[in-house]
C-alpha atoms as one frame of an Amber mdcrd trajectory, in Angstrom:
protein
 -12.771   1.248  -6.200  -9.415   0.592  -4.547  -9.578  -3.162  -5.103 -10.352
  -2.603  -8.777  -7.446  -0.149  -9.093  -5.069  -2.557  -7.349  -6.274  -5.446
  -9.497  -5.765  -3.433 -12.720  -2.145  -2.711 -11.764  -1.495  -6.323 -10.720
  -0.726  -5.331  -7.148  -3.100  -7.802  -5.536  -0.955 -10.589  -6.954   2.257
  -9.002  -5.666   1.003  -8.284  -2.128   2.404 -11.018   0.077   2.246 -11.371
   3.858   5.403  -9.396   4.583   4.302  -6.411   2.491   0.874  -6.416   4.124
   2.431  -6.517   7.620   4.637  -3.574   6.600   1.612  -1.646   5.319  -0.400
  -2.355   8.474   2.514  -1.634  10.825   2.759  -5.152  12.237   6.448  -5.785
  11.534   8.605  -7.198  14.292  11.359  -4.684  13.465  11.163  -1.943  16.126
  13.071   0.495  13.890  10.546   0.336  11.050   8.721   3.633  10.604   5.549
   1.831   9.635   5.306   0.299  13.100   4.989   3.741  14.619   3.055   5.412
  11.776   1.570   2.728   9.513   0.969   3.713   5.901  -2.752   3.041   6.108
  -3.244   5.836   8.661  -2.867   8.593   6.075  -5.505   7.218   3.690  -9.136
   8.318   3.558 -11.095   5.064   3.469 -14.344   6.678   2.372 -12.599   8.287
  -0.612 -10.877   4.982  -1.423 -14.222   3.263  -1.698 -16.027   5.995  -3.648
 -13.538   7.998  -5.707 -11.956   6.279  -8.742  -9.391   9.063  -9.122  -8.233
   8.852  -5.497  -8.142   5.047  -5.661  -5.976   5.196  -8.808  -3.604   7.668
  -7.140  -3.300   5.462  -4.048  -2.705   2.405  -6.257   0.116   4.278  -8.024
   1.605   5.205  -4.643   1.328   1.611  -3.401   2.956   0.337  -6.584   5.878
   2.697  -5.980   6.133   1.547  -2.350   6.062  -2.134  -3.411   8.778  -1.471
  -5.975  10.902   0.140  -3.254  10.257  -2.817  -0.968  11.245  -5.271  -3.722
  14.347  -3.263  -4.676  13.137  -2.423  -8.199  13.282   1.345  -7.616  15.187
   3.437  -5.278
């Protein structure tokens, strides 16, 4: 479900290597919060795969985070 929700919002196209490293907590910046508490740790993977409503909410949250990262919002 999550891949479908991300695809519908066009976020799969926008997710580059740097954003994925930030999401997974693999950034070289020691001051980045995501290195200590990566964003993926708060997500329920079973709900992401099974619940369309939860997947849509997470996709909306990821879109907001990507917009912050790109400087569109904030």
